[in-house]
N, C-alpha and C positions, 0 to 999 in steps of 0.2 A: 504494500500500500504506500502511496506517495502522499506526503503531507506538506506540500508547498507548491507554489506555482512553477518552481524549477526542480527538475529531477535531482540535480546535483546538490541542491540545498538539502533535500530530503536525506540523501545519503550522508551528508555532513552532519545532520542532526544527531546521528548515532554518536558521533564524537562529542557533540555538544552536551548530550545528556549523560554521557558515559565516558569512562576511561578503560581501555583494554588492558587486562592483565595477562592476556595470552597472545601468543604469536598467531597471525592470521594467514589464511589461505593457501595454495601451492601447486606444484607441478606433477608430483608423482614420479618424477624421473629418479633413477638410481643415484644414490649419494656418491659423489666423486671423492672418495676418501684420499686419493693420491694427491689432490691439489687443494685440500681443505685445511683449515686450521691457521691460516694467516702466516704461513712460513715464508712467504715471498717466493714460492716456487713458480718460476715462469720459464718460458722457452729461452734457452741461451741465445744471446745475441739479439734478442728482440728489442726494437727501438722503444724507448719510453715515450708514451703518448701524453701530451697535455690535453686534458678534456675539460671543457667548461660547461656549466649548467646554470640555468635559472629556474627556481622552484619557489613555491609558496609554503607558508606555515601558518596555522591558526594560533599556535602558542609560541613558546620560546624557541629560539634558534639554537642549533648545536654550534659550539665554538669553532672558530677558524683554527685549524691545526690540532683538533682534538685527536685522542687516541684512535677512535674509530676511523677517522680519515687517514691516519697513518697506516692503519691495517689495510685499508683499501689500496692505497698507493703501493704498498709492499707486495700485496698478493697479486694485483693485476699489472704491476710494473707500469704505473701511470702517475701523472701529476694531476690529480683531480681537483678542480677549482669550482666548487659549487657556490652560487649566490642565492641567498634566501630573502624573500620579501614577505611582509605581513600580508595575509590574504586580502584584507580590506583595501590595500593599495596595489595589489598585484596586477589587476587588469590594466590600470593606467600605466604602471611601470613597464609591463610587457609590451604594450602598444608602442611606447616610446622606444624601447629596445629594438623592436622589429622595424619601426620607421627609420631608425638610424642606420640600418643595414648591418650593424655589428651584432649579429645574432649568435648566441652561444651554440656550442655543439649539440646540447640537449636542452629542450624546452618542455616544461611540464605545465599542464593545464588541468583544471577541474573536470572539464568536459568539452565536447565539440560545440562551442557556441558560434555566434556569427563571425567572430574574428578568426576562429579556426578555419572555417570554410573559405573566408576571404583570403587568408594568407596561403592556404593550400592551393587555391586557384591562381594566386600570384606567383607560385613556385617557391615559397619559402621553405617548404619541408621536403625531406627525402622520401620518395615512394618506397614502401617496404614489402611490396607484393612478393618479391623473390627471396625475402629474408625470413619472414615469420616462421615458415614451416621447417626451417633449419634448426630451430631451437625448441626443445621439448615443452617449455611452459607456454610458449607463444603459439605453438601448433594446436594447443588445446582451446584457443579462443574460437568459439563457434562462428560459422560463416554469417549467420544472421546478426551476431554482435559486431562483426567486422564492418558490416554495411554502414554503421553509424559513423565511421571514420573514413569512409570511402568517398572520394570525389572524382567523378569522371573515370571510374574504373580503377583508380589508384588508391591504395591503402596508405594513409599518411601517419598513423599513430599505433603505438603499442598500448593496448588498454590494460589498466590495472584491475585486479580481481575484485569482484563483489559477489556475494552470495546471490543466487538466483531467486530464492524463495523466502529468505529470512528478512522480510520487510517489517517495518514498524506496524504492528497491529494491536487492536484493543486488548487491554487486560483489566481485571476487576478484583476488588477486595473480597475474597471468598469468606473471610471471617465476618465481614459486615453482612453478607448475604445470609450466613448461618444465623447470625444474631437476630435478623429480621424474619427468618423462616422463608427466605426466597431462594430461587434456583438461578443458575447462570442463564441469562436471557438467551432465547433462541430466535427472537424477532424484534422488530423495532417497538412494538407495543409493550413487550415485556421489558425492553431496555429503558423505555420511558418510565414505566412503573418503578423500576429499580432505582433510576436516577432520582426520581422524586422522593422515594422512600429514604434514600441516602441523605437527602436534604432535610427532610421533615421528621424522621422517626428515630433520631439519635442512634445511629448504627454502631458507634464506638462506646455507647453506654456510659458516657461521662456526665450525662444530665445537662449538657450545654447544647445550644443551637450553633454548632461550629463545624458542621460537615456539609458536604453537598456531592452532587453526582459527577459531572464531567469536567476534567481539568482541560482548559483551552487557552490558547494565546492568540496573538495577532495573526491575521490571515486565516482565521477559522482553522487553526492548527493545533491538534488534529481535528479533522471533521467527523471522525468516527463513521466513515463509510464502511459498512460491514460486508464488503465484497466488491468485486469488479463492477457490478451493476450500479453501485452508488459511488464508485471511486471518481474523484474530481479530475484525475489526469488520464484515466483509461479511455482510449478511443474505442468505445464499445457500442454505443448507440448510433442510430442514423437519423438524419433529418427528413423532412417531407420529400426532398429531392433524391433520397436514397444515398446521400453522402455520409460517410462515417464522421462523427463529430466528437469533440472532447467532452468528457463528463461534466465539466464546469458549466456547460450551457444546456444540458439535457433536461428532460422532464423529470427524470429520476432525481437529479440534483435539486430541482425546484421543490419537489416533495420533501426532500431531505432538509433543505433550508427551512421550510415550514415546520418540520419536526423540531429542529433546533430552536426556532423561535418560540414554540410552545414550551420547551424546557427552560428557556431563558426567562420567560414570564414567571415560571415557578421557582426561580432562583437556583435551578439545578445545574447551571453552567457557571464557570468562573465569572464573577462580576467584573464588568469593564475589561473583558478579555482582550479587546482590541488594543489596549494600552500596554499589555504585558508582553515581554520578550520570552524567549524559550526557557531561559534559566529560571525566571520567576515562576513560570507555569510548572516547570519540573519540580520546583520546591513545593507547590501547592499539593502535589500528590505525595511526595516523599516526606512531607511534614505531617501527613495524616489528615489533611483537610478534605481532599477529594478522593472518591472511591473508584473512579474509572479513568484510565489513562492509556498509554501505549507502551509496548515493549518489543524486544527482539532478542534472539539468542546471542547475537554478537555485540560485543562492546558495551555491555551494561556496566553501570558505575557501582562498584561495591560500597564506596563511601556513602552514596546516596541511599542505597538500600539499608545499610547499617543505621543511617540516620532515622529511617522509618521504624526499624526494629527498636531503636532506643526510645522512640515515642510510643510505639505499639508493639510490645514484645510478642504478642500472640498473632501478629498480622499474617495473613495467608493471601497469596495472589495467584490467580489462574488466568489463562487466556480466555477470550470470548471467541469461539469458532465462528466462521462466516455464516451469515444468514442465507436462507434460500430466497432467491429473488423472484419477482413476479413472473419472469420468463422461465423459471425452473433452474436457472444456473445457480451455482453455489461455489464460491472460491474467491481468494484474494488475487491481487495482481503481482506478477513476478517483477523483478527489478530489470534495469537495462542489461545486467550481467557484467557491468564494469563501473568503476568510479575512479576517475583520473586517467589521463592520457599522457603519453611520452612521445615527443616528436624529435627528429634529428634534422639538423640544418642541411638544406639541400646542397650546400657547397661541399658536403662530405662525400658526394658522389666521386670526387677526385681523390679521395683518401680511403680506399676500401679497408685498409688495415685498421684505421681508427674506427670505422664503422663496425668491424668485427669485434674490436675490443669493447665498444659501448654495448653492443648486443650481448656479449658475453657477461658483462657486468649486470645488465638488466635481467638476463635469464637466471643468473646465480641468485640474485636477490629474491626471485619469485619461486625458488624451489620449495616444494611441499615436503614437510617433515611430519610424519604421523605423530599423533599426540603422545604416544608412549615413548617416542624417541626425542622429545623436546627436552634434552638435557645434555650434559657434557659428553655423553657417550657417542652422540652424533656430531661428527666433526663440522659438518656444514652449519648445523644449528648453533653449536658452541661458538664458531667463528663469527657468524652473522650477528650474534647477540653480545659480542665483545668479550667472550671467555667467562666461564663461571668464576665467581669471586671478584670479577672486575666490572663487567657490564651487566651482570645479573646474578641472582642466586636462586636456589630452589628452596621454597618453604612450604611445608605441608603438601608436597607433590605439585605445587604450582610455581610458575615462573614469576619472579619479581625482578623487574628491570630497573636499572638506574634511570634517573630522569634524563630525557633527551638532551636537555641543555648542558649536560655534562659531556656529551659527545664521546662516550666510552665504547660505543658499539658501531660497527659498520652500518647497521640498519638505520642509524641516526642520520646517515648521509646519502645512502644509495638512492638513485632516481626511482627505483621501485623496490619496496621492501615487503610487499604483500604476497604471501604464498598463494599460488594458484591451485586450489583444491580440486580433486577429481569430482567431488560433489559436495553439497552443503553439509551433509551430516558428518563427512570426514573431518571437518574442522574441530569437532568435539568441544565447542565453546562452553557448554554447560559444565563440563568436567573440570574446567580450569578456574571456576569461581570458588573462592574460599568462604563466602557468606552463604550458609545453607539455604536461606530463603531465596536468594538470587539464583543459586544453583538449581533449586527445584523449579523455579519459574522458567529459567532458560531451558531446562530439560522438557518441561511441559510444552513450551513454545516449539521446540524442535519436533516433538512428537506430533503436535497439531499440524505443523506445516508439512510434515512427512505424510500425513493422512489427508491432506487437503489439495484440491486441484488449484492451479494457478493460471491465470490468463496471461498469455504472451501479448503484451501491449504492442500493437502493430506500429504505433508511431515511433518506436525506438529505432526502427530499421529504415526510416525515410528522412530526408532532409527537406525542410521548407525554408527558403530564404527569408520570407516574411516572418515566419515563426521565430527564427533565430534572432531577427532584429527587433521584433515588436512584442515577443511573448511576455517579457517582464512588465512592460507598460500595460498591456492588455489584461494580464493576470491581476495586476494591482487594481485596475478598474473593476474587474469582476468581484474581487475580494471586498473592495470597499462597498460596492452596491449590495452584495449579499450580506455583509455585516450589518448594514443599515436595516435590512429586512429582518435579521435576527433580533436586533435591538427594538424593532417596531417603529423605526423612524421612516421606513418606506413600506408600502403594502406589497405583499407577495404578488399582487395583480400587476405590478410593474415589471414582472419577469420578462415578458416578450419585448417590452420597450428596452430593457437592459441588453438583451441578446441582440436586438437590432443595432443598437449603438456600438456594441462590441464588434459586430459584423462590419459595420460601416467604417470603423477605425482600422480595419485590417483583418479582422477575424474571418470574414468570408474568403479572403484571399488565402489565408492559412489553410482553411478547410479545402479549398480548391487544390492547392499545391500538395498537401498531404495525401489527398485522395488520388492525385495523379501519380504520386510516388508509390502508393499502395497498389495501384493498378499495374504499374511497371514491375512490381515485385510479385505479381500474381496472387495478391490477397483475395481470398474467397470467403472470408468471414472469421469470427472469433476462433482462436486456437487456444485450447487448454492443454496443460500438461500435468 
């Protein structure tokens, strides 16, 4: 499930609400024991390559000259020079760098936005069609996923791993349900009943009027779409002309906004949610105020969960499975299959040796290590994480890494440090949490997703120039108008007027371009897996 107008923001939200204690994702390739461990073993006589990179960070930067960087230079026989920029300034900085013509060897972006497609068409990036399948972790990228970074038949990026099905989906306080004699809701009528009961019937039993139902922040985030049918970003429904349309303007969304408006009147949604950022809303749930929120098996924050336990020692949390839709469908939406892209400077076409070295570094950082091998006995894992006792330690069978800003591990610097897993379940996220409540919740989410169908969102495999350039602006318009409807500042009867204005501002052109792309891809209707 996607919870923002931009897919990439949704993926980043996991990092915003959580901190990962476990290594993520990977390739399944056999461990190269002969050249692991940071011994500096390289081919004799090989020229040392100077490799430059520009990348972004949401938090602190690793230091220049840190131990992890030294290990990379020694192992790969390179002089690696990464430059990091805070995410909020990155787009502007990267645009200036590309405009200057002095483009680093490696360019990292959050996703294929309008700049990516513009620069690819201008020839800024190196085509990778003949390279990807030479490297085990890149060979695993599905053809459908590769289409998102393909321009005029040329693949211009290596995509970073993201679980296919472990999206952010609704979770609920089971201990509150038990206290009030209620069951996990199976449809929207039951969910409304539960949300109101959480607001008015003292589910935590403290005798105070201090709890409510749905925790929500600005941009109707999360919107609690209980399946692809109601998902705001799923291109699932069709308009009167037979074109596939985004969920944000569908009749299903209209009904859903009306449902949220009813709950808001009852005080069952975060008051003034439009003014709250994600961190504030996260606190609403983990401080024990709200009873319904979202979760995912990957990257949940143990500190936040421990905070809830400190307030409510008997707290229990379970997933809410997807509801059956009016058309009979039942299931959430899968992810784009990647989060983050890595491009190479087109000028590297004249330096195949440097290209090979960069691809080798990328592939190595993406190697998948099975959960039971994530310790010093696996040379690859030990080296990537900065050696046991230096970059990490094992506590209670879980990996505890030193802070990235210390720069003690190669994964603090590599252009891609996300293991490419053979499947979602192989990551074993739930087994790496040391807070029992969080471990149990993650395990139940893994089980639910494993038993649930997921819609392959067709829009992920097509490119719309108008969508790339106007989606942020148009999404903001829709969120603003729909928020007013939830607050009761505008009537739901204004829905068609809102959709027309969105269409006139560029939405109709987006629909046209997306549907042309779907036709070219042979799209024949919703695909579930």
